MARKE-99552 format. One line per 3 residues: for each residue z, x, y of N, C-alpha, C, CB. Coordinates in steps of 0.001 Angstrom, whole numbers, plus 500000, padded with zeros to 6 digits. Each point is the difference from the previous one (the first is absolute). Glycine has a CB too. Example, Ala and Ser with C-alpha at 12.3 -4.5 7.8 and 13.67 -1.06 7.14 Angstrom:
REM residues 2
507800,513190,494310,500000,499110,501190,500000,500900,501200,501246,498108,498827; 498034,501542,502223,500060,500820,501190,500730,499230,501090,497855,501184,499372
***
This chain:
REM residues 65
148491,720036,160036,499847,498643,499811,500726,499499,501448,499995,499952,497042; 499487,498997,503838,500698,499375,501081,499973,498341,499613,499252,502061,501894; 502056,497764,498444,500596,498773,499504,499550,498860,501327,502310,501390,498393
497225,497677,501008,500049,498859,501533,500830,498857,499320,497276,500353,501399; 503014,499144,499830,501062,498521,499574,498959,498491,499953,502540,501198,501663; 496219,498860,498445,499031,498904,500187,500052,499390,498748,498504,501019,501657
501077,500120,497204,499969,499657,498370,500851,500604,499201,497938,499697,500145; 502660,500085,498841,500625,500575,498967,499195,501111,499532,501085,497959,499459; 499737,502926,499831,499419,501543,499177,499447,499140,498571,502221,502421,500946
496583,498064,498763,499811,499500,498293,499837,501253,499183,498660,497714,500474; 502217,502482,498459,499956,500851,499112,499654,499442,498710,501436,501197,501297; 497624,499569,497767,499502,500011,498521,500579,499875,499402,498936,500871,500048
502202,500259,499693,500793,499768,498414,501313,500225,500586,498299,501005,497915; 502445,498074,502379,501132,500037,500714,500973,499115,499380,498789,500569,501966; 502318,499618,497039,501034,498716,499959,500712,499306,500721,500046,500792,498751
499533,497753,501100,500941,499300,500775,501468,500364,500002,498439,498379,499638; 502158,501621,501382,501522,500157,499869,500992,499131,499570,499442,501122,501449; 500147,497785,498871,500666,498467,498940,499427,499960,498456,499907,498239,502305
499143,501899,497514,499508,499005,498799,499536,501306,498943,498909,497400,501589; 500458,503579,499071,499737,501201,499275,498568,499816,499630,502392,500416,499128; 496569,498832,501483,498647,499506,499628,499330,501366,500410,500084,497146,500427
499355,503193,498656,499008,501485,500616,498379,499409,500881,500959,501828,497249; 499294,497159,503300,499090,499218,500642,499691,500709,501618,500962,497722,498389; 497746,501821,502404,500153,500651,501168,501243,499217,501120,497215,500830,499480
503423,499970,501023,501199,499477,500636,500124,500785,501408,501211,499432,497606; 499703,499955,503445,499527,500589,501526,501431,500265,500676,497530,498467,500389; 502345,502222,500442,501472,500436,500511,500587,499076,501115,499374,502453,499514
501444,497008,500426,500668,498735,500733,501283,500593,500580,499083,498046,498346; 500785,501683,503038,501461,500045,500661,500848,498832,500101,499070,501584,501235; 501730,498223,498439,500929,498914,499597,501088,499916,500924,499455,500268,497703
501280,498703,503292,500796,500438,500652,500910,498526,499680,498573,502027,501779; 502807,498258,497760,501013,499425,499730,501135,500304,500240,498859,499525,498916; 502004,499624,502101,501442,500616,500496,500011,501238,500265,501064,498662,498838
497771,501874,502100,500213,501468,500325,499194,500880,499438,502010,499562,500253; 497328,499993,498416,499734,500988,498830,498626,500178,500348,501644,499298,498036; 497902,501948,502065,498419,499862,499604,499638,501016,498886,499335,499299,502457
499918,500267,496930,499744,500664,498502,498636,499761,499629,502308,499611,499157; 497042,501733,500653,498642,500090,499651,499905,499635,498321,499537,501922,502095; 499764,497481,497736,499786,499382,498623,498657,500171,499687,501698,498347,500205
498185,501997,498422,498544,499650,499259,500200,498873,498965,499141,502501,500176; 500315,496406,500190,500197,498575,499286,498279,499601,499606,502603,499043,501677; 497248,500090,497202,498945,499806,499524,499755,498552,500897,500281,501502,497485
498790,497875,502653,499614,498693,500613,500751,499110,499575,497981,500455,500231; 502332,499162,498404,501131,498963,499826,501093,500318,500178,499033,499149,498758; 501660,501837,501426,501389,500337,500349,499888,499886,501563,500631,501654,497861
498530,498527,502980,500010,499958,501192,500499,498564,500624,498255,501847,499711; 501416,497316,499358,500196,498546,500489,501317,499596,499895,497878,499409,499370; 503082,501726,500099,501457,499575,499976,500599,500268,501326,500230,500478,497568
501115,499023,502405,500440,500397,501541,500546,501186,499951,500486,497894,500774; 499903,502540,500386,500238,501308,500365,501276,500178,499269,498765,500096,502282; 502422,499126,497697,501158,500602,499540,500013,500138,498028,501293,498801,502688
497847,500297,496949,499879,500523,498525,499187,501017,499847,500356,498044,499222; 498600,502608,501540,499356,501230,500182,501150,500915,499630,498223,499306,501841; 502308,500703,499313,501022,500981,500232,501072,500325,499009,499540,499321,502078
501042,499390,497376,500642,500258,499064,499939,500577,498811,500323,498780,501075; 498090,500833,498451,499305,500424,498796,500059,501585,500228,498348,497748,499620; 501353,502856,501485,499574,501488,500203,501339,500835,500176,497641,499358,501213
503229,500081,499433,501475,500767,500225,500840,499843,499041,499953,499744,502116; 499893,499074,496887,501036,500388,498548,499384,500345,499441,501371,498830,499688; 499247,502426,499059,499115,500584,499192,499870,499281,498785,500449,502006,500999
498303,498009,498669,499734,499229,498726,500743,500308,498585,497840,499859,501170; 502663,498952,498196,500723,500044,498675,499254,499847,499263,501698,499375,500427; 497882,501534,498305,499183,499798,499145,500540,499239,498801,498943,501897,500936
500525,497244,498321,500505,499177,498614,499824,500721,498808,499404,497929,500920; 501684,502152,498519,499491,501030,498949,499669,498994,498777,501571,502295,500789
***
């Protein structure tokens, strides 16, 4: 598969790395403080700031008992 920079890659059944929804998500390159990250996020989470998305992805999720 060839990647293009003109439009994001769209997948059918990939979980959002921020909220975990099984909706159609896309690959997004985030630049923040010299950090580039490929993230699968849904459309609602893509509106969040890059710092929040990076924090949610890099920190391990703690499950409530």
